DOLODO-859254 format. One record per residue (C-alpha): residue in one letter; x negated, y negated, z negated. Coordinates in Angstrom, 1 decimal. Each point is the difference from the previous one (the first is absolute). Last residue first. Layout:
% residues N
+---+--------+--------+--------+
| r |     px |     py |     pz |
+---+--------+--------+--------+
| A |      X |      Y |      Z |
...
+---+--------+--------+--------+
***
This chain:
% residues 493
+---+--------+--------+--------+
| r |     px |     py |     pz |
+---+--------+--------+--------+
| A |   41.1 | -169.2 |  -76.8 |
| R |   -3.6 |   -0.5 |    1.1 |
| R |    0.7 |   -3.3 |    1.6 |
| K |    1.9 |   -1.2 |   -3.1 |
| A |   -2.9 |    0.9 |   -2.3 |
| A |   -2.4 |   -2.0 |    2.2 |
| S |    2.3 |   -3.0 |    0.0 |
| Y |    0.4 |    0.1 |   -3.8 |
| L |   -3.8 |    0.3 |   -0.4 |
| S |   -0.5 |   -3.0 |    2.3 |
| L |    2.7 |   -2.0 |   -1.8 |
| G |   -1.7 |    0.8 |   -3.4 |
| L |   -3.5 |   -1.0 |    1.3 |
| S |    1.3 |   -3.3 |    1.3 |
| L |    1.9 |   -0.7 |   -3.2 |
| A |   -2.9 |    0.9 |   -2.2 |
| A |   -2.3 |   -2.3 |    2.1 |
| V |    2.6 |   -2.8 |   -0.1 |
| A |    0.2 |    0.3 |   -3.8 |
| F |   -3.7 |    0.0 |   -0.4 |
| F |   -0.4 |   -3.0 |    2.2 |
| F |    2.7 |   -1.9 |   -1.9 |
| L |   -1.6 |    0.9 |   -3.3 |
| A |   -3.3 |   -1.4 |    1.1 |
| I |    1.8 |   -3.3 |    1.1 |
| P |    1.9 |   -0.1 |   -3.3 |
| R |   -3.1 |    0.3 |   -2.2 |
| D |    1.0 |    0.3 |   -3.7 |
| L |    0.6 |    3.7 |    0.1 |
| F |   -3.5 |    0.6 |    1.6 |
| G |   -1.6 |   -1.3 |   -3.2 |
| A |    1.4 |    3.0 |   -1.9 |
| L |   -2.6 |    2.3 |    1.6 |
| S |   -2.3 |   -0.3 |   -3.0 |
| D |   -3.7 |   -0.4 |   -0.7 |
| G |    0.7 |   -3.5 |   -1.2 |
| G |    2.0 |   -1.0 |    3.0 |
| L |   -3.0 |   -1.8 |    1.6 |
| S |   -2.0 |    3.2 |   -0.2 |
| Y |    2.7 |    2.1 |    1.7 |
| A |    0.4 |   -2.7 |    2.7 |
| A |   -3.8 |    0.0 |    0.6 |
| R |    0.0 |    3.8 |    0.1 |
| F |    2.8 |    0.0 |    2.4 |
| Q |   -1.6 |   -2.6 |    2.2 |
| S |   -3.3 |    1.9 |    0.2 |
| E |    1.7 |    3.3 |    0.7 |
| A |    2.3 |   -1.4 |    2.7 |
| M |   -2.8 |   -1.9 |    1.7 |
| R |   -2.1 |    3.2 |    0.1 |
| G |    2.9 |    2.0 |    1.5 |
| L |    1.0 |   -2.6 |    2.6 |
| I |   -2.5 |    1.0 |    2.7 |
| L |    0.0 |    3.8 |   -0.7 |
| G |    3.8 |    0.2 |   -0.6 |
| L |    0.5 |   -1.9 |    3.3 |
| V |   -2.2 |    2.6 |    1.8 |
| L |    2.0 |    2.9 |   -1.5 |
| P |    3.4 |   -1.5 |    0.5 |
| L |   -0.9 |   -0.8 |    3.7 |
| L |   -1.2 |    3.5 |    0.8 |
| P |    3.3 |    1.9 |    0.0 |
| F |   -0.1 |    3.7 |   -0.9 |
| G |    1.6 |    2.3 |    2.5 |
| T |   -2.4 |    2.9 |    0.1 |
| K |   -1.6 |   -1.1 |    3.3 |
| V |   -0.3 |   -3.6 |   -1.3 |
| L |   -1.7 |    1.1 |   -3.2 |
| G |   -2.5 |    2.2 |    1.8 |
| Y |   -0.9 |   -2.8 |    2.4 |
| G |   -0.5 |   -2.4 |   -2.9 |
| V |   -2.3 |    2.5 |   -1.7 |
| I |   -2.0 |    0.4 |    3.2 |
| G |   -0.2 |   -3.8 |    0.4 |
| M |   -0.8 |   -0.4 |   -3.7 |
| G |   -3.0 |    2.3 |    0.3 |
| F |   -1.3 |   -1.8 |    3.2 |
| F |    0.3 |   -3.5 |   -1.5 |
| V |   -1.4 |    1.2 |   -3.4 |
| W |   -2.9 |    1.5 |    1.9 |
| V |   -0.6 |   -3.4 |    1.7 |
| D |    0.4 |   -1.9 |   -3.3 |
| T |   -2.7 |    2.2 |   -1.5 |
| M |   -2.2 |   -0.9 |    2.9 |
| S |   -0.3 |   -3.5 |   -1.5 |
| S |   -0.8 |   -3.3 |    1.7 |
| N |    2.9 |   -1.5 |   -2.1 |
| L |    2.4 |   -1.2 |    2.7 |
| A |   -2.2 |    1.2 |    3.0 |
| Y |    0.4 |    3.7 |   -0.7 |
| S |    3.8 |    0.1 |    0.3 |
| G |    0.0 |   -2.2 |    3.1 |
| V |   -2.7 |    2.0 |    1.7 |
| V |    1.8 |    3.3 |   -0.7 |
| C |    3.4 |   -1.5 |    1.2 |
| L |   -1.5 |   -1.4 |    3.1 |
| T |   -1.5 |    3.4 |    0.9 |
| I |    3.3 |    1.7 |   -0.7 |
| I |    1.8 |   -2.4 |    2.3 |
| V |   -2.4 |    0.5 |    2.9 |
| P |    0.1 |    3.7 |   -0.4 |
| C |    3.8 |    0.0 |    0.1 |
| L |    0.5 |   -2.4 |    2.9 |
| V |   -1.7 |    2.0 |    2.7 |
| S |    1.7 |    3.3 |   -0.6 |
| Q |    3.2 |   -1.9 |   -0.6 |
| P |    0.1 |   -0.8 |    3.8 |
| V |    0.5 |   -3.6 |    1.1 |
| K |    3.1 |    0.1 |    2.2 |
| L |    2.1 |   -2.2 |   -2.3 |
| A |   -2.6 |   -2.7 |    0.3 |
| K |    1.1 |   -0.5 |    3.6 |
| I |    3.4 |   -1.2 |   -1.3 |
| M |   -1.8 |   -2.4 |   -2.3 |
| V |   -1.9 |   -1.4 |    3.0 |
| K |    3.3 |   -0.5 |    1.8 |
| I |    1.3 |   -2.0 |   -2.9 |
| F |   -2.7 |   -2.6 |    0.7 |
| N |    1.9 |   -3.2 |    0.9 |
| I |    3.3 |    0.2 |   -1.8 |
| Q |   -1.3 |    2.0 |   -2.9 |
| L |   -3.1 |   -2.2 |   -0.4 |
| F |    1.9 |   -3.2 |   -0.1 |
| L |    2.7 |    1.3 |   -2.5 |
| M |   -2.7 |    1.4 |   -2.3 |
| F |   -2.0 |   -3.2 |    0.1 |
| F |    3.1 |   -1.8 |   -1.0 |
| N |    0.5 |    2.4 |   -2.9 |
| S |   -3.6 |   -0.2 |   -1.0 |
| V |    0.3 |   -3.8 |   -0.4 |
| L |    2.9 |    0.5 |   -2.5 |
| Y |   -1.7 |    2.7 |   -2.0 |
| A |   -3.2 |   -2.0 |    0.0 |
| I |    2.0 |   -2.8 |   -1.5 |
| I |    1.1 |    2.2 |   -2.9 |
| I |   -3.4 |    1.6 |   -0.6 |
| V |   -1.8 |   -3.3 |    0.1 |
| A |    2.4 |   -1.6 |   -2.4 |
| V |   -0.5 |    2.9 |   -2.5 |
| L |   -3.8 |   -0.6 |    0.3 |
| D |    0.4 |   -3.7 |   -0.6 |
| G |    2.1 |    0.7 |   -3.1 |
| H |   -2.8 |    2.0 |   -1.6 |
| D |    0.3 |   -0.7 |   -3.7 |
| R |    3.6 |   -1.1 |   -0.2 |
| M |    1.3 |    2.1 |    2.8 |
| L |   -1.9 |    3.1 |   -1.1 |
| L |    1.0 |   -0.4 |   -3.7 |
| P |    3.1 |    2.2 |    0.3 |
| G |   -1.8 |    2.8 |    1.8 |
| P |   -2.8 |    0.8 |    2.4 |
| Q |   -3.4 |    0.2 |   -1.8 |
| V |   -2.8 |   -1.6 |    2.2 |
| G |   -3.5 |    1.4 |   -0.2 |
| H |   -0.5 |    0.2 |    3.8 |
| I |    0.1 |    3.8 |    0.0 |
| M |    3.0 |   -0.1 |   -2.3 |
| F |    2.0 |   -2.2 |    2.5 |
| A |   -0.8 |    2.4 |    2.8 |
| G |    1.1 |    3.0 |   -2.1 |
| I |    3.3 |   -1.7 |   -0.7 |
| M |    0.3 |   -0.2 |    3.8 |
| M |    0.2 |    3.7 |    0.2 |
| L |    3.1 |    0.0 |   -2.1 |
| T |    1.3 |   -2.6 |    2.4 |
| T |   -0.1 |    2.8 |    2.6 |
| A |    1.7 |    2.6 |   -2.3 |
| D |    3.0 |   -2.3 |   -0.6 |
| G |    1.2 |   -2.9 |   -2.2 |
| P |   -3.2 |    0.0 |   -2.0 |
| I |    0.1 |   -1.3 |   -3.6 |
| G |   -2.4 |   -2.8 |   -1.0 |
| L |    3.0 |   -2.0 |   -1.3 |
| T |    0.1 |   -3.1 |    2.2 |
| L |   -2.2 |    0.7 |    3.1 |
| L |    0.8 |    3.8 |    0.2 |
| P |    3.7 |   -0.5 |   -1.0 |
| I |    0.4 |   -2.4 |    3.0 |
| L |   -2.2 |    1.8 |    2.5 |
| A |    2.5 |    2.9 |    0.5 |
| G |    2.8 |   -2.5 |    0.9 |
| G |   -2.0 |   -1.5 |    2.8 |
| T |   -0.8 |    3.5 |    1.3 |
| A |    3.7 |    1.0 |   -0.4 |
| A |    0.9 |   -2.6 |    2.6 |
| N |   -2.0 |    2.1 |    2.6 |
| N |    1.8 |    3.2 |   -0.9 |
| S |    3.4 |   -1.7 |   -0.1 |
| S |   -0.3 |   -1.8 |    3.4 |
| E |   -1.2 |    3.2 |    1.7 |
| S |    2.6 |    2.3 |   -1.2 |
| A |    3.1 |   -2.2 |    0.3 |
| I |   -1.1 |   -1.4 |    3.4 |
| I |   -0.6 |    3.5 |    1.4 |
| G |    3.4 |    1.2 |   -1.1 |
| D |    1.6 |   -3.1 |    1.3 |
| P |   -1.4 |    0.7 |    3.4 |
| N |    2.2 |    3.2 |    0.3 |
| G |   -1.8 |    2.7 |    1.9 |
| T |    2.0 |    3.2 |   -0.7 |
| G |   -0.7 |    0.4 |   -3.6 |
| F |    2.5 |   -2.7 |   -1.0 |
| S |    2.8 |   -0.1 |    2.5 |
| D |    2.2 |    2.1 |   -2.4 |
| P |    0.0 |   -2.9 |   -2.4 |
| N |    2.3 |   -2.1 |    2.3 |
| K |    1.2 |   -3.0 |   -1.9 |
| A |   -3.3 |    0.0 |   -2.0 |
| S |   -0.1 |   -0.3 |   -3.8 |
| N |   -0.9 |    3.6 |   -0.7 |
| K |   -2.6 |    0.0 |    2.7 |
| A |   -1.7 |   -3.2 |   -1.2 |
| Q |    0.0 |    1.3 |   -3.5 |
| A |   -1.6 |    3.3 |    0.9 |
| Y |   -2.6 |   -1.9 |    2.1 |
| A |   -0.8 |   -2.3 |   -2.9 |
| L |   -0.3 |    2.9 |   -2.4 |
| I |   -2.4 |    1.9 |    2.3 |
| N |   -2.1 |   -3.0 |    0.8 |
| S |   -0.3 |   -1.0 |   -3.7 |
| L |   -1.3 |    3.4 |   -1.2 |
| G |   -3.3 |    0.0 |    1.9 |
| S |   -0.2 |   -3.8 |   -0.2 |
| G |   -0.7 |   -0.2 |   -3.7 |
| T |    0.8 |    2.3 |   -2.9 |
| G |   -2.8 |   -0.1 |   -2.6 |
| P |    1.2 |   -2.8 |   -2.2 |
| L |    3.3 |   -1.7 |    1.1 |
| I |   -0.8 |   -3.2 |    1.8 |
| G |   -0.2 |    1.8 |    3.4 |
| I |    3.5 |    1.4 |   -0.5 |
| G |    1.5 |   -3.5 |   -0.4 |
| I |   -2.0 |   -1.5 |    2.9 |
| G |    1.0 |    2.9 |    2.3 |
| I |    3.7 |   -0.2 |   -1.0 |
| L |   -0.2 |   -3.7 |    0.6 |
| S |   -1.5 |    0.6 |    3.5 |
| S |    2.7 |    2.5 |    0.8 |
| R |    2.8 |   -2.4 |   -0.9 |
| L |   -1.6 |   -2.9 |    1.9 |
| L |   -0.6 |    2.0 |    3.2 |
| N |    3.4 |    1.6 |   -0.1 |
| W |    1.6 |   -3.4 |   -0.4 |
| L |   -2.1 |   -1.4 |    2.8 |
| S |    0.9 |    2.8 |    2.5 |
| Y |    1.9 |   -1.9 |    2.6 |
| R |   -2.5 |   -2.8 |    0.1 |
| F |   -2.6 |    2.6 |    0.8 |
| R |    1.1 |    0.2 |    3.6 |
| L |   -2.1 |   -3.0 |    0.9 |
| G |   -3.1 |    1.8 |   -1.3 |
| V |    0.7 |    3.0 |    2.2 |
| Q |    0.0 |   -2.2 |    3.1 |
| W |   -3.2 |   -1.6 |   -1.2 |
| F |   -1.8 |    3.4 |   -0.3 |
| E |    1.4 |    1.1 |    3.3 |
| K |   -1.7 |   -2.9 |    1.7 |
| L |   -3.3 |    0.6 |   -1.9 |
| S |   -0.1 |    3.6 |    1.4 |
| F |   -0.4 |    3.3 |   -1.8 |
| D |    0.3 |    2.9 |    2.5 |
| A |    0.2 |    3.1 |   -2.2 |
| K |   -1.0 |    3.6 |    0.9 |
| M |    0.4 |    2.7 |   -2.5 |
| V |   -3.1 |    1.4 |   -1.7 |
| A |   -0.3 |    3.8 |   -0.2 |
| L |   -2.7 |    0.5 |   -2.7 |
| P |   -2.4 |    2.9 |    0.5 |
| K |   -0.3 |    2.6 |   -2.8 |
| G |   -3.5 |    1.1 |   -0.7 |
| L |   -0.6 |   -2.0 |   -3.2 |
| G |    3.6 |    0.4 |   -1.3 |
| S |   -0.7 |    2.3 |   -2.9 |
| L |   -2.8 |   -2.3 |   -1.1 |
| D |    2.6 |   -2.7 |   -0.8 |
| E |    0.6 |    1.1 |   -3.6 |
| L |   -3.8 |    0.1 |   -0.6 |
| L |   -0.2 |   -3.5 |    1.3 |
| Q |    2.9 |   -1.1 |   -2.3 |
| S |   -1.6 |    1.6 |   -3.1 |
| V |   -3.4 |   -1.6 |    0.9 |
| A |    1.5 |   -3.5 |    0.4 |
| F |    2.5 |   -0.2 |   -2.9 |
| M |   -1.6 |    1.8 |   -2.9 |
| G |   -3.6 |   -0.5 |    1.1 |
| I |    0.4 |   -3.7 |    0.6 |
| L |    1.8 |   -0.6 |   -3.3 |
| V |   -2.4 |    2.2 |   -2.0 |
| P |   -3.0 |   -1.6 |    1.5 |
| M |    1.5 |   -3.4 |   -0.7 |
| V |    0.9 |    0.4 |   -3.7 |
| S |   -3.3 |    1.1 |   -1.4 |
| F |    0.5 |    3.0 |   -2.2 |
| G |   -1.4 |   -0.3 |   -3.5 |
| S |   -3.3 |   -1.5 |   -1.0 |
| Q |   -0.7 |    2.8 |   -2.4 |
| L |    0.7 |    2.6 |    2.7 |
| W |   -3.5 |   -0.2 |    1.5 |
| D |   -1.6 |    0.8 |   -3.4 |
| T |    1.5 |    3.5 |   -0.5 |
| G |    0.9 |    1.6 |   -3.4 |
| F |    3.6 |    0.7 |    0.9 |
| V |    0.7 |   -3.7 |    0.8 |
| F |    3.6 |    0.2 |   -1.2 |
| R |   -0.4 |   -3.0 |   -2.3 |
| P |   -3.1 |   -2.0 |   -1.0 |
| I |    0.6 |   -2.5 |   -2.8 |
| G |   -0.8 |   -3.6 |    1.1 |
| D |    2.4 |   -1.6 |   -2.5 |
| I |    2.5 |   -1.9 |    2.2 |
| E |   -1.1 |    0.8 |    3.5 |
| S |   -0.1 |    3.7 |   -0.8 |
| L |   -2.9 |    1.7 |    1.7 |
| G |    0.9 |    2.4 |    2.8 |
| V |    3.2 |    1.8 |    1.0 |
| M |    3.2 |   -1.7 |   -1.2 |
| A |    1.0 |   -1.3 |    3.5 |
| L |   -0.2 |    3.6 |    1.3 |
| F |    2.5 |    1.0 |   -2.6 |
| L |    2.3 |   -2.8 |    1.0 |
| G |   -0.2 |    1.2 |    3.6 |
| L |    0.9 |    3.5 |   -1.1 |
| L |    2.9 |   -1.3 |   -2.0 |
| A |    1.3 |   -1.8 |    3.1 |
| S |   -0.3 |    3.2 |    2.1 |
| I |    1.8 |    2.0 |   -2.7 |
| A |    2.8 |   -2.6 |    0.0 |
| G |    0.4 |    0.1 |    3.8 |
| K |    0.0 |    3.8 |   -0.1 |
| L |    2.7 |    0.0 |   -2.6 |
| L |    2.1 |   -2.5 |    1.9 |
| S |   -0.1 |    2.3 |    3.0 |
| K |    0.3 |   -0.4 |    3.8 |
| R |    0.9 |   -3.7 |    0.2 |
| S |   -2.4 |   -1.4 |   -2.4 |
| I |    1.9 |   -3.3 |   -0.4 |
| S |    0.4 |    0.3 |   -3.7 |
| V |   -3.7 |    0.7 |   -0.6 |
| I |   -1.0 |   -3.3 |    1.6 |
| C |    2.7 |   -1.9 |   -1.9 |
| T |   -1.1 |    1.7 |   -3.3 |
| L |   -3.6 |   -1.0 |    0.7 |
| T |    1.0 |   -3.6 |    0.5 |
| F |    2.2 |   -0.2 |   -3.1 |
| V |   -2.7 |    1.5 |   -2.2 |
| V |   -2.6 |   -2.4 |    1.5 |
| L |    2.5 |   -2.9 |   -0.7 |
| A |    0.5 |    1.1 |   -3.6 |
| F |   -3.8 |    0.0 |   -0.5 |
| Y |   -0.3 |   -3.5 |    1.4 |
| E |    3.0 |   -1.3 |   -1.9 |
| Y |   -1.4 |    1.1 |   -3.4 |
| P |   -3.5 |   -1.2 |    0.8 |
| G |    1.2 |   -3.5 |    0.9 |
| F |    2.1 |   -1.3 |    2.9 |
| R |    1.5 |   -3.5 |   -0.1 |
| L |   -2.2 |   -0.9 |    3.1 |
| A |    2.1 |    2.5 |    1.9 |
| F |    2.9 |   -2.5 |    0.3 |
| K |   -2.2 |   -2.5 |    1.7 |
| G |   -1.2 |    2.6 |    2.4 |
| L |    3.6 |    1.2 |    0.7 |
| V |    0.9 |   -3.6 |    1.1 |
| P |   -3.3 |   -0.5 |    1.9 |
| A |    0.4 |    3.3 |    1.9 |
| L |    3.7 |   -0.5 |    0.8 |
| L |   -0.1 |   -2.9 |    2.4 |
| L |   -3.1 |    0.6 |    2.1 |
| L |    0.3 |    3.8 |    0.0 |
| A |    3.7 |   -0.2 |    0.9 |
| V |   -0.7 |   -2.4 |    2.9 |
| F |   -2.8 |    2.3 |    1.1 |
| G |    2.3 |    3.0 |    0.0 |
| L |    2.4 |   -2.0 |    2.1 |
| M |   -2.8 |   -0.6 |    2.5 |
| S |   -0.9 |    3.7 |   -0.1 |
| G |    3.5 |    1.0 |    0.9 |
| L |   -0.1 |   -2.5 |    2.9 |
| F |   -3.2 |    1.4 |    1.4 |
| S |    0.8 |    3.7 |   -0.4 |
| A |    3.5 |   -0.6 |    1.5 |
| I |   -1.6 |   -1.7 |    3.0 |
| V |   -2.5 |    2.8 |    0.5 |
| G |    2.5 |    2.8 |   -0.5 |
| Y |    2.5 |   -1.4 |    2.5 |
| A |   -2.7 |   -0.5 |    2.5 |
| L |   -1.3 |    3.5 |   -0.4 |
| A |    3.5 |    1.4 |    0.6 |
| K |    0.4 |   -2.2 |    3.1 |
| G |   -3.3 |    1.2 |    1.4 |
| G |    1.1 |    3.6 |   -0.5 |
| E |    3.3 |   -0.5 |    1.8 |
| G |   -0.2 |    3.0 |    2.4 |
| R |    2.6 |    2.3 |   -1.6 |
| K |   -2.6 |    1.8 |   -2.0 |
| T |   -1.3 |   -3.3 |   -1.4 |
| M |    3.4 |   -0.9 |   -1.4 |
| P |    0.2 |    3.5 |   -1.6 |
| Y |   -3.5 |   -0.7 |   -1.5 |
| A |    0.9 |   -3.4 |   -1.5 |
| D |    3.3 |    1.2 |   -1.6 |
| F |   -1.0 |    2.6 |   -2.6 |
| T |   -3.7 |   -0.6 |    0.3 |
| T |    0.3 |   -3.4 |   -1.8 |
| A |    1.3 |    1.8 |   -3.1 |
| V |   -3.4 |    1.6 |   -0.6 |
| S |   -1.9 |   -3.3 |    0.6 |
| S |   -1.2 |   -0.7 |   -3.6 |
| P |   -1.5 |    3.5 |   -0.3 |
| T |   -2.6 |   -1.2 |    2.6 |
| G |   -0.4 |    0.8 |    3.7 |
| P |    3.5 |    1.6 |   -0.1 |
| I |    0.1 |    2.8 |    2.6 |
| N |    2.6 |   -0.2 |    2.7 |
| L |   -3.0 |   -0.5 |    2.3 |
| L |    0.8 |   -3.2 |    1.9 |
| S |    2.2 |   -2.0 |   -2.4 |
| A |   -1.3 |    1.4 |   -3.3 |
| A |   -3.5 |   -0.1 |    1.2 |
| V |    0.3 |   -3.7 |    0.9 |
| L |    2.1 |   -0.9 |   -3.1 |
| G |   -2.9 |    1.0 |   -2.3 |
| G |   -1.9 |   -3.1 |    0.9 |
| S |    2.2 |   -2.2 |   -2.2 |
| I |   -1.3 |    1.5 |   -3.3 |
| S |   -3.6 |    0.2 |    1.3 |
| G |   -0.1 |   -3.7 |    1.1 |
| M |    1.3 |   -1.4 |   -3.3 |
| Y |   -2.3 |    2.1 |   -2.2 |
| V |   -3.0 |   -0.7 |    2.3 |
| A |    0.6 |   -3.8 |   -0.3 |
| V |    0.5 |    0.2 |   -3.8 |
| L |   -3.2 |    2.0 |   -0.3 |
| L |   -1.9 |   -2.6 |    2.0 |
| A |    1.3 |   -2.9 |   -2.1 |
| L |   -1.1 |    1.9 |   -3.1 |
| G |   -3.5 |    0.4 |    1.3 |
| L |   -0.3 |   -3.7 |    1.1 |
| H |    1.3 |   -1.4 |   -3.3 |
| A |   -2.1 |    2.4 |   -2.1 |
| E |   -3.2 |   -0.9 |    1.9 |
| M |   -1.3 |    2.9 |    1.9 |
| G |   -2.5 |    2.8 |   -0.8 |
| Y |    2.6 |    2.0 |   -2.0 |
| T |    2.6 |   -0.6 |    2.8 |
| V |   -1.4 |    3.1 |    1.8 |
| P |    0.8 |    2.2 |   -3.0 |
| V |    3.7 |   -1.1 |    0.3 |
| L |    0.0 |    0.7 |    3.8 |
| L |    0.6 |    3.8 |   -0.1 |
| A |    2.7 |   -0.2 |   -2.6 |
| V |    1.8 |   -2.8 |    2.0 |
| A |    0.2 |    2.3 |    3.1 |
| M |    0.9 |    3.1 |   -2.0 |
| T |    2.9 |   -1.8 |   -1.8 |
| S |    1.1 |   -1.5 |    3.4 |
| T |    0.3 |    3.6 |    1.3 |
| L |   -2.0 |    1.9 |    2.5 |
| G |    2.0 |    3.2 |    0.6 |
| P |    1.6 |   -1.1 |    3.3 |
| I |   -2.1 |   -2.6 |    1.8 |
| A |    2.0 |   -3.3 |    0.4 |
| G |   -0.7 |   -1.1 |   -3.5 |
| I |   -3.7 |    0.3 |    0.6 |
| V |    0.3 |   -2.1 |    3.2 |
| L |    2.1 |   -2.7 |   -1.7 |
| G |   -2.3 |   -0.1 |   -3.0 |
| G |   -3.0 |   -0.5 |    2.2 |
| F |    1.7 |   -2.8 |    1.8 |
| V |    1.1 |   -1.6 |   -3.3 |
| G |   -3.5 |    0.3 |   -1.4 |
| A |   -1.7 |   -1.4 |    3.1 |
| L |    2.3 |   -3.0 |   -0.2 |
| M |   -0.7 |   -0.3 |   -3.7 |
| V |   -3.8 |    0.1 |    0.5 |
| V |    0.2 |   -2.6 |    2.8 |
| L |    2.3 |   -2.3 |   -2.2 |
| T |   -2.3 |    0.3 |   -3.0 |
| L |   -3.1 |   -0.8 |    2.1 |
| P |    1.6 |   -3.1 |    1.5 |
| E |    1.2 |   -1.5 |   -3.3 |
| F |    3.8 |   -0.1 |   -0.1 |
| V |    0.4 |    2.5 |   -2.9 |
| F |   -2.3 |   -2.1 |   -2.2 |
| S |    2.5 |   -2.8 |    0.2 |
| S |    2.1 |    2.1 |   -2.4 |
| G |   -1.7 |   -1.5 |   -3.0 |
| T |    2.4 |   -3.0 |    0.0 |
| L |    3.0 |    2.3 |   -0.1 |
| D |    0.9 |   -0.6 |   -3.7 |
| L |    3.1 |    2.2 |   -0.5 |
| F |    3.0 |   -1.7 |   -1.6 |
| M |    1.4 |    0.5 |   -3.5 |
+---+--------+--------+--------+
***
């Protein structure tokens, strides 16, 4: 099965190219500022896409996604603070290199590794998405429900601090999804005698509140703290010199990118985990592992190639199964919903032109990213000095406008604020947000598919036993949860 790319010509229209160029640049700047993540960037822009054509809006989100993931390397190199969670491992070697006067070289290694990692992510997206999409066409209610169970189990299993808290968070999300009128029979549930709860919780105000407000509240403690930015002379000559040295690190680049793609495909993991795993693998495979952490270029290459390759991997389950690969692609589901498009197994069949636009936009955005980082990285360095006291009011204002604009409802604004406070409380007490939000988004689909499967089976669960794909997802979910419980028990012992 090959992807029909005839609809991708939309990407090369002048307006789309200008919007994507601006999106990549904005993403790079946001990624460079500590505390402003790719998830927040896409969350802020999803309401903006409401007034755009679906093709243009999704191309913009892909561009911002690409830019913000790569932009994190600037803060990691010059501040020793990861601009985004995907650049945590970049700090280990980029900052030591900057401290010894090689900041330009550290940035060059990061820029080239980001570009090449994204290119490999694009190849994986182009080749694997059609294959997985064809396979997903076999899915019925049984398989859909099993897939949701598998996804939620994966998310809970990677809750680093506590499996129990991850499970509670997912159950809270499923509860929120049940609020309102039932989609099957119209019976009101958990509305507590109020009218405004009958429509349930709109996805986007919850998403924006959970991720944006909670992050801003977390950053308030640093409002008065100045950032000490290390100097870095980034020159085109040094960039090409570093590029020529990459031939000595091709295996590290390939291995790290494959790790990123694989981690990206797994539901809910993404670049935040891939850069740590790729860095650890590069260090363990090195002839001189003690050099890692002292300014070894291979550490930068491993981190930046893996986190950018993970973006391509994260888009694969989104476009083929309707399951987000990370928190940022979770936001993109909201953009699909705004435009009346349901991501999932039928997306390639019914909206093949839209899928083609996203894939080609990913490729074009990568070249924009390379061009902008080479020529305008000094602007991103200056962005590090923008005080949080200026950024926070602007971001809150955009969030409020975006939450209201979707349904022209003040209820959504209050939901946005309320969920932001709830999200902040959950983060401070160690509860992960991703299981909750994913439970909210997938909960209604899980309920409708389960009830359909139950009806098809003659009001019996026995029908699941005749569905090998569903049984496979259940088995992998049980295995994943079992291994996580075993690992947690082993750590406590």
